[in-house]
ZAMARGU-4260 file (C-alpha; in steps of 0.2 Angstrom, whole numbers, plus 5000, padded with zeros to 4 digits):
<rodrens>
0) 5069/5286/4822 | 5057/5273/4830 | 5038/5277/4830 | 5027/5277/4846 | 5021/5259/4841
5) 5038/5252/4841 | 5042/5260/4858 | 5026/5254/4866 | 5029/5236/4859 | 5047/5236/4866
10) 5041/5242/4883 | 5027/5230/4884 | 5038/5215/4879 | 5051/5221/4892 | 5037/5222/4906
15) 5030/5205/4902 | 5048/5197/4902 | 5051/5204/4919 | 5034/5198/4925 | 5038/5181/4919
20) 5055/5181/4927 | 5048/5187/4944 | 5034/5173/4943 | 5047/5160/4940 | 5057/5166/4955
25) 5042/5166/4966 | 5037/5149/4961 | 5055/5142/4963 | 5056/5150/4981 | 5042/5138/4986
30) 5053/5123/4983 | 5063/5127/4999 | 5048/5126/5010 | 5046/5110/5019 | 5029/5109/5027
35) 5025/5098/5042 | 5006/5098/5044 | 4998/5088/5058 | 4980/5081/5058 | 4969/5070/5067
40) 4952/5063/5062 | 4941/5053/5074 | 4925/5044/5072 | 4914/5049/5087 | 4898/5040/5082
45) 4890/5030/5069 | 4874/5040/5067 | 4866/5027/5056 | 4871/5012/5045 | 4858/5006/5033
50) 4853/4998/5017 | 4845/5009/5005 | 4830/5004/4994 | 4841/5001/4979 | 4852/4989/4989
55) 4866/5001/4992 | 4874/5004/5010 | 4874/5021/5017 | 4883/5027/5033 | 4881/5043/5043
60) 4894/5047/5056 | 4900/5061/5067 | 4918/5066/5065 | 4930/5077/5075 | 4943/5084/5063
65) 4958/5094/5070 | 4972/5100/5060 | 4987/5112/5060 | 4991/5116/5042 | 4999/5133/5045
70) 5016/5126/5039 | 5008/5125/5021 | 5006/5144/5020 | 5020/5154/5013 | 5020/5172/5006
75) 5015/5164/4989 | 5000/5153/4995 | 4983/5160/4990 | 4973/5146/4998 | 4972/5128/5003
80) 4958/5116/4998 | 4956/5102/5011 | 4945/5087/5012 | 4943/5071/5022 | 4940/5055/5012
85) 4935/5037/5018 | 4946/5025/5008 | 4942/5006/5007 | 4944/4991/4996 | 4930/4980/4988
90) 4930/4965/4977 | 4927/4976/4962 | 4939/4990/4966 | 4956/4991/4974 | 4953/5009/4980
95) 4936/5017/4984 | 4937/5035/4990 | 4922/5044/4996 | 4923/5063/5001 | 4915/5066/5018
100) 4920/5084/5022 | 4929/5098/5013 | 4933/5116/5016 | 4944/5130/5009 | 4957/5138/5021
105) 4960/5156/5015 | 4974/5161/5026 | 4987/5155/5039 | 4976/5162/5053 | 4962/5149/5048
110) 4974/5135/5046 | 4973/5128/5063 | 4956/5122/5067 | 4945/5109/5076 | 4928/5104/5069
115) 4915/5093/5076 | 4903/5088/5062 | 4893/5075/5053 | 4899/5070/5036 | 4895/5083/5024
120) 4893/5072/5009 | 4884/5055/5009 | 4895/5039/5012 | 4887/5027/5000 | 4894/5011/4993
125) 4886/5003/4977 | 4881/4986/4985 | 4882/4978/5002 | 4901/4979/5004 | 4902/4990/5020
130) 4897/4978/5034 | 4911/4976/5045 | 4923/4984/5032 | 4939/4992/5038 | 4943/5009/5031
135) 4955/5023/5032 | 4951/5042/5035 | 4963/5052/5024 | 4965/5071/5026 | 4970/5078/5008
140) 4976/5095/5004 | 4979/5105/4988 | 4990/5121/4990 | 4985/5134/4978 | 4999/5147/4975
145) 4997/5164/4969 | 5009/5160/4955 | 5017/5143/4951 | 5013/5125/4952 | 4999/5118/4963
150) 5004/5104/4975 | 4995/5091/4985 | 4998/5079/4999 | 4989/5069/5012 | 4989/5061/5030
155) 4982/5044/5031 | 4974/5038/5048 | 4970/5019/5048 | 4961/5007/5060 | 4943/5012/5057
160) 4929/4998/5055 | 4911/4999/5051 | 4898/4989/5061 | 4894/4971/5056 | 4875/4975/5057
165) 4864/4989/5050 | 4858/5001/5063
</rodrens>
């Protein structure tokens, strides 16, 4: 005869085993989803481009961000973290990334959006490297599932250039 403790332990072990198997199956089911998000980021205006007192360049710009990220959502998606970054090269660094805007998309209904905004975070370069600099605007996203592995991807938009002179 088994005691109550042995029976409770067997039941708890069985329940945890079933839960792990269900979580693994849920995570595996996401591998069959092939998302096809679309996005467009436009620079509408350079509000100011100036040299700070410490000698660093700073840029403020107005952006139009439109995206359709609905295909990233499955029944296992909790939320999507999305951000826009300016990416450029300097003599010291082959890749500089500066986050300009970010947001959390909690549901599929909110995953199609269009935002007209100034950069939420300061676009500053250490030094005077931004005059006439070509840069890319990249929309990054991180899909956070309810269970399983988080994945990330991005869409790169090229062909942007900063002014030659301070404004």
